[in-house]
C-alpha positions in Angstrom: 132.4 152.3 144.9 128.8 153.3 144.2 125.7 151.9 145.9 122.2 152.1 144.5 118.9 151.6 146.3 115.9 150.4 144.5 112.4 148.9 144.8 111.8 145.4 143.6 110.1 146.9 140.5 113.3 148.7 139.5 115.8 145.8 139.8 116.9 146.2 136.2 117.0 150.0 136.2 120.2 151.6 134.9 121.1 153.2 138.2 121.0 149.7 139.7 122.9 147.8 137.0 125.6 150.5 136.8 126.3 150.7 140.5 129.0 148.6 142.2 126.5 147.5 144.8 122.7 147.6 145.1 120.3 147.2 148.0 116.6 146.4 147.5 114.5 148.6 149.8 111.4 146.5 149.3 108.2 146.3 147.2 107.3 148.8 144.4 105.2 151.0 146.6 107.4 154.1 147.2 106.1 154.4 150.8 107.5 150.9 151.4 110.8 151.6 149.6 112.2 154.9 148.4 110.3 157.0 150.9 111.1 154.7 153.9 113.8 156.7 155.7 114.6 153.8 158.0 115.2 151.4 155.1 117.4 153.9 153.3 119.4 154.5 156.4 119.8 150.8 157.0 121.2 150.5 153.5 123.7 153.3 154.3 124.8 151.5 157.4 124.9 148.1 155.7 127.2 149.3 152.9 129.2 151.9 154.9 128.3 154.6 152.4 130.1 157.9 153.1 127.7 160.1 151.1 124.2 160.1 149.8 123.0 161.7 146.6 119.2 161.6 146.9 118.5 162.5 143.2 115.3 164.2 142.4 112.0 163.9 144.2 111.4 161.3 146.9 113.7 162.2 149.8 115.7 165.0 148.1 113.6 167.7 149.6 112.9 166.0 152.9 114.4 167.9 155.8 113.9 165.0 158.2 116.0 162.7 155.9 118.7 165.3 155.4 118.9 165.7 159.2 119.1 162.0 159.8 121.9 161.6 157.2 123.8 164.4 158.9 123.3 162.8 162.3 124.7 159.5 160.9 127.9 161.4 160.0 127.2 160.8 156.3 127.6 163.6 153.7 124.2 164.7 152.2 124.7 165.9 148.7 122.1 168.5 148.7 121.0 171.5 150.7 121.2 171.4 154.5 118.1 170.4 156.4 117.6 174.0 157.6 117.6 175.2 154.0 115.1 172.5 152.9 112.8 173.6 155.8 113.1 177.3 154.9 112.4 176.7 151.2 109.5 174.4 152.0 107.7 177.3 153.7 106.4 179.9 151.2 106.4 182.8 153.6 109.9 182.1 154.9 111.3 181.5 151.5 109.9 184.8 150.2 111.4 186.6 153.2 114.8 185.0 152.5 114.6 186.0 148.9 113.7 189.6 149.7 116.5 189.8 152.2 118.9 188.6 149.5 117.7 191.3 147.2 115.9 188.9 144.8 112.9 190.4 143.0 109.7 188.9 144.2 106.0 189.2 143.2 104.3 191.9 145.4 102.2 190.3 148.0 101.3 190.0 151.7 103.1 187.5 153.9 100.8 187.6 156.9 97.5 186.0 157.7 94.5 187.6 156.0 91.9 188.2 158.8 88.7 188.4 156.8 87.2 189.5 153.5 87.5 193.2 154.3 91.2 192.8 155.0 91.6 190.8 151.8 90.0 193.7 149.8 92.2 196.3 151.6 95.3 194.3 150.8 94.3 193.8 147.2 93.8 197.5 146.7 97.3 198.2 148.2 99.0 195.5 146.2 97.2 196.1 142.9 95.2 193.9 140.6 95.1 191.1 139.5 95.4 189.4 142.8 95.9 185.7 143.5 94.9 184.4 146.9 96.6 181.2 148.0 95.8 179.1 151.1 
């Protein structure tokens, strides 16, 4: 059986009407429904769901949610929490890609100390340079 979760604004959405069971998480505000980890976990417990497919957006890239699901003994259909954390950090994800032999854009993964350091790094990397906070 399939279980859908939804906000009150989405009660007639196709994922809700096509599911075997559906649990309303609350009002339309995503903070009060789809992003509320406690409410989603209560729906999992209430229905006895064995797996969670978080879809796209909302909690699909939330390491805390993935960890919580794993702690509940429920299968998370997505990357492990550790992978979500690593990919959420630009420096770590670039290091992982480089270690795997993936071509990356030349750059600097440390902290730029000051303007002089930035110019020195730009001259080493080559222009054009994009600086990102």
